[in-house]
C-alpha positions in Angstrom: 33.3 -15.7 -50.3 33.2 -19.5 -50.8 30.2 -21.6 -49.8 32.3 -23.2 -47.0 33.1 -19.8 -45.4 29.5 -18.7 -45.6 28.4 -21.9 -44.0 31.0 -21.5 -41.1 30.0 -17.8 -40.7 26.3 -18.7 -40.5 27.0 -21.4 -37.9 29.1 -19.1 -35.8 26.5 -16.4 -36.0 23.8 -18.9 -35.0 25.9 -20.1 -32.1 26.4 -16.5 -31.0 22.7 -15.8 -31.1 21.9 -18.9 -29.0 24.7 -18.1 -26.5 23.4 -14.5 -26.1 19.9 -15.8 -25.6 21.0 -18.3 -23.0 22.7 -15.5 -21.0 19.9 -13.0 -21.3 17.5 -14.4 -18.6 20.2 -14.3 -15.9 21.3 -10.9 -17.0 17.7 -9.7 -16.7 17.3 -11.3 -13.2 20.5 -9.6 -12.1 18.9 -6.2 -13.0 16.8 -6.4 -9.8 13.8 -4.4 -10.9 12.6 -4.0 -7.3 15.9 -3.7 -5.3 14.0 -2.3 -2.3 12.0 -5.6 -2.1 9.3 -5.3 0.7 9.9 -1.5 0.9 8.7 -1.2 -2.7 5.1 -1.5 -1.3 4.5 1.2 1.2 1.5 3.4 1.9 -2.2 3.1 1.2 -3.5 1.5 -2.0 -7.0 1.4 -3.6 -7.8 -2.3 -4.3 -10.4 -3.8 -6.6 -10.9 -7.3 -7.7 -13.5 -9.7 -9.1 -14.0 -13.3 -10.2 -15.6 -16.5 -9.1 -15.4 -18.8 -6.1 -16.2 -22.3 -7.4 -19.3 -23.7 -5.9 -20.3 -20.3 -4.4 -20.6 -17.9 -7.2 -19.3 -14.5 -8.4 -17.3 -12.2 -6.1 -16.4 -8.5 -6.4 -14.6 -6.4 -3.9 -13.3 -2.8 -3.4 -11.4 -1.3 -0.5 -8.0 -0.1 0.8 -4.9 -1.9 1.8 -1.9 -0.4 3.6 1.6 -1.8 3.3 4.1 -0.8 5.9 7.2 -1.4 3.7 8.4 -4.1 6.1 6.2 -7.1 5.0 3.0 -6.3 6.9 -0.4 -5.2 5.6 -3.9 -4.4 6.8 -6.9 -4.2 4.4 -10.5 -3.1 4.8 -12.9 -3.8 2.0 -16.5 -4.3 1.0 -17.3 -7.5 -1.0 -20.3 -8.9 -2.8 -20.2 -12.7 -2.7 -22.8 -14.3 -4.9 -24.9 -11.2 -4.2 -24.5 -11.1 -0.5 -22.8 -7.8 0.7 -20.1 -7.9 3.3 -19.1 -4.4 4.6 -16.0 -3.3 6.5 -14.2 -6.7 6.3 -10.7 -6.2 7.8 -7.8 -8.6 7.3 -4.1 -8.4 8.2 -1.4 -10.0 6.1 2.3 -10.7 5.4 3.9 -10.1 2.1 7.3 -10.6 0.4 8.5 -8.6 -2.7 11.2 -10.3 -4.7 14.0 -8.5 -6.6 12.2 -9.4 -9.9 9.0 -7.5 -8.7 7.0 -10.6 -8.2 5.5 -11.0 -4.7 3.5 -13.2 -2.5 0.8 -12.2 0.1 -1.0 -14.3 2.7 -3.9 -12.8 4.6 -5.3 -13.6 8.0 -8.5 -15.0 6.4 -6.4 -17.8 4.9 -6.3 -16.4 1.4 -3.1 -16.3 -0.7 -2.0 -14.1 -3.6 0.6 -13.8 -6.3 1.5 -10.2 -7.2 3.4 -8.4 -10.0 4.5 -5.0 -8.6 5.5 -2.1 -10.8 9.2 -1.2 -10.0 8.1 2.2 -8.6 5.6 0.5 -6.3 2.7 2.6 -7.5 0.6 -0.3 -9.0 0.1 -4.0 -8.4 -1.7 -6.7 -10.4 -2.7 -9.8 -8.4 -4.3 -13.1 -8.6 -5.6 -15.3 -5.8 -3.8 -18.6 -5.8 -6.1 -20.7 -3.6 -7.8 -23.8 -5.1 -11.4 -23.1 -6.1 -10.9 -19.4 -6.8 -10.7 -17.5 -10.0 -10.2 -14.0 -8.6 -7.8 -11.2 -9.8 -7.5 -7.5 -9.5 -5.4 -4.4 -9.2 -4.1 -2.0 -6.6 -3.0 1.6 -7.1 -1.2 3.7 -4.6 -3.4 6.4 -3.1 -0.8 7.9 -0.8 2.6 7.0 0.4 3.6 6.5 4.0 5.4 9.8 3.9 2.1 11.6 3.3 0.2 9.6 5.9 
């Protein structure tokens, strides 16, 4: 094979690689990892999180959150905020699960969260997105709505 043919072949292969890479993200998005969207989250989950509220101090919380599969939630938890214990705190919320398994959640206390949901809906990793907070955690399904 001549040097010219090798050069053309290499350029064509390189162009094919770039073209394939350019098409890959839309192809992955089209896969719809969470096609059930809001219904992906349903049932009662154990929730735990910790971090810092800037200007206040450390926070740690544990509790349960129930998702109805239609975009509504109710959570009850115990939190330690800079060493002060708050028991039986209850908040309601609204959530949206996107086809790519990312989600947003806003609670009645004014807090906002970004989620990454497992496609089977059994686990969630979250981070609070409000300014002045560095708080994140996880949720694991305890029981589905069917068993409640």
